[in-house]
Short mmCIF file of the C-alpha atoms (twelve columns), coordinates in Angstrom:
data_MODEL
# 
_entry.id   MODEL 
# 
loop_
_atom_site.group_PDB 
_atom_site.id 
_atom_site.type_symbol 
_atom_site.label_atom_id 
_atom_site.label_alt_id 
_atom_site.label_comp_id 
_atom_site.label_asym_id 
_atom_site.label_seq_id 
_atom_site.Cartn_x 
_atom_site.Cartn_y 
_atom_site.Cartn_z 
_atom_site.pdbx_PDB_model_num 
ATOM 1  C CA . MET A 1  0.000   0.000  0.000  1 
ATOM 2  C CA . ASN A 2  1.393   3.398  -0.917 1 
ATOM 3  C CA . ASP A 3  1.149   6.507  1.241  1 
ATOM 4  C CA . LEU A 4  -1.829  7.918  -0.661 1 
ATOM 5  C CA . GLU A 5  -3.846  4.745  -0.104 1 
ATOM 6  C CA . LYS A 6  -2.867  4.706  3.567  1 
ATOM 7  C CA . ALA A 7  -3.893  8.377  3.966  1 
ATOM 8  C CA . ARG A 8  -7.289  7.664  2.396  1 
ATOM 9  C CA . ARG A 9  -7.882  4.915  4.920  1 
ATOM 10 C CA . LEU A 10 -6.581  6.961  7.822  1 
ATOM 11 C CA . ILE A 11 -9.039  9.739  7.043  1 
ATOM 12 C CA . GLY A 12 -11.970 7.526  8.045  1 
ATOM 13 C CA . HIS A 13 -10.320 6.871  11.386 1 
ATOM 14 C CA . TRP A 14 -9.509  10.536 11.943 1 
ATOM 15 C CA . ILE A 15 -13.107 11.541 11.192 1 
ATOM 16 C CA . GLY A 16 -14.462 9.190  13.830 1 
ATOM 17 C CA . HIS A 17 -11.775 10.141 16.311 1 
ATOM 18 C CA . GLY A 18 -12.414 13.858 15.768 1 
ATOM 19 C CA . ARG A 19 -16.135 13.408 16.369 1 
ATOM 20 C CA . GLU A 20 -15.430 11.491 19.566 1 
ATOM 21 C CA . HIS A 21 -13.185 14.250 20.869 1 
ATOM 22 C CA . ALA A 22 -15.690 16.974 19.995 1 
ATOM 23 C CA . ALA A 23 -18.485 15.093 21.752 1 
ATOM 24 C CA . LEU A 24 -16.325 14.666 24.862 1 
ATOM 25 C CA . TYR A 25 -15.518 18.392 24.899 1 
ATOM 26 C CA . GLU A 26 -19.250 19.159 24.773 1 
ATOM 27 C CA . GLU A 27 -20.029 16.590 27.454 1 
ATOM 28 C CA . TRP A 28 -17.464 18.037 29.831 1 
ATOM 29 C CA . ALA A 29 -18.542 21.586 29.081 1 
ATOM 30 C CA . GLU A 30 -22.051 20.664 30.217 1 
ATOM 31 C CA . LYS A 31 -20.732 18.954 33.356 1 
ATOM 32 C CA . ILE A 32 -18.653 21.899 34.544 1 
ATOM 33 C CA . GLN A 33 -20.571 24.881 33.204 1 
ATOM 34 C CA . ALA A 34 -22.591 25.460 36.382 1 
ATOM 35 C CA . LEU A 35 -19.703 24.753 38.759 1 
ATOM 36 C CA . ASP A 36 -17.921 27.603 40.481 1 
ATOM 37 C CA . GLY A 37 -15.152 28.639 38.084 1 
ATOM 38 C CA . GLY A 38 -16.325 26.243 35.390 1 
ATOM 39 C CA . ALA A 39 -18.039 28.684 33.025 1 
ATOM 40 C CA . GLU A 40 -14.822 29.955 31.435 1 
ATOM 41 C CA . MET A 41 -13.465 26.449 30.941 1 
ATOM 42 C CA . ALA A 42 -16.822 25.291 29.566 1 
ATOM 43 C CA . LEU A 43 -16.738 28.100 27.022 1 
ATOM 44 C CA . ALA A 44 -13.241 27.029 25.933 1 
ATOM 45 C CA . LEU A 45 -14.377 23.414 25.606 1 
ATOM 46 C CA . LYS A 46 -17.399 24.422 23.527 1 
ATOM 47 C CA . SER A 47 -15.147 26.470 21.248 1 
ATOM 48 C CA . ALA A 48 -12.754 23.533 20.910 1 
ATOM 49 C CA . ALA A 49 -15.682 21.253 20.046 1 
ATOM 50 C CA . ALA A 50 -16.813 23.629 17.309 1 
ATOM 51 C CA . LYS A 51 -13.293 23.705 15.838 1 
ATOM 52 C CA . ALA A 52 -13.040 19.913 16.041 1 
ATOM 53 C CA . TYR A 53 -16.323 19.540 14.128 1 
ATOM 54 C CA . GLU A 54 -15.031 22.078 11.598 1 
ATOM 55 C CA . SER A 55 -11.850 20.064 11.056 1 
ATOM 56 C CA . VAL A 56 -13.927 16.896 10.640 1 
ATOM 57 C CA . SER A 57 -15.913 18.616 7.892  1 
ATOM 58 C CA . PHE A 58 -12.670 19.234 5.974  1 
ATOM 59 C CA . LEU A 59 -11.717 15.572 6.342  1 
ATOM 60 C CA . GLU A 60 -15.171 14.468 5.204  1 
ATOM 61 C CA . ALA A 61 -14.637 16.391 1.961  1 
ATOM 62 C CA . ALA A 62 -11.471 14.379 1.198  1 
ATOM 63 C CA . PRO A 63 -11.548 11.099 -0.740 1 
ATOM 64 C CA . GLN A 64 -11.315 8.159  1.631  1 
ATOM 65 C CA . GLY A 65 -11.465 4.397  1.705  1 
ATOM 66 C CA . GLY A 66 -13.762 2.187  3.752  1 
ATOM 67 C CA . GLU A 67 -11.115 0.765  6.068  1 
ATOM 68 C CA . GLU A 68 -9.613  2.429  9.094  1 
ATOM 69 C CA . ILE A 69 -5.915  2.276  9.903  1 
ATOM 70 C CA . HIS A 70 -4.604  3.253  13.290 1 
ATOM 71 C CA . ASP A 71 -1.268  5.035  13.415 1 
ATOM 72 C CA . HIS A 72 0.411   1.847  14.584 1 
ATOM 73 C CA . GLY A 73 -0.499  0.117  11.308 1 
ATOM 74 C CA . HIS A 74 -3.418  -1.945 12.588 1 
ATOM 75 C CA . TYR A 75 -6.162  -2.252 9.953  1 
ATOM 76 C CA . HIS A 76 -9.920  -2.251 10.559 1 
ATOM 77 C CA . ASP A 77 -12.730 -3.014 8.093  1 
# 
């Protein structure tokens, strides 16, 4: 497999991973928002989630394969 083929497969993994991170940022923002001192951190987490979803949208526009490859070379169908 050449690097272009590997990148196409990695994109699928990165999309899923990016969504997971964004969802966790949102989840934690909700948990801490009402806590004393948590509002500022919650705002930062919500902003990070928005940027993560934005980066996922760029990846979704790229050609990709159906398999996922983790950075350590492990393949998933």
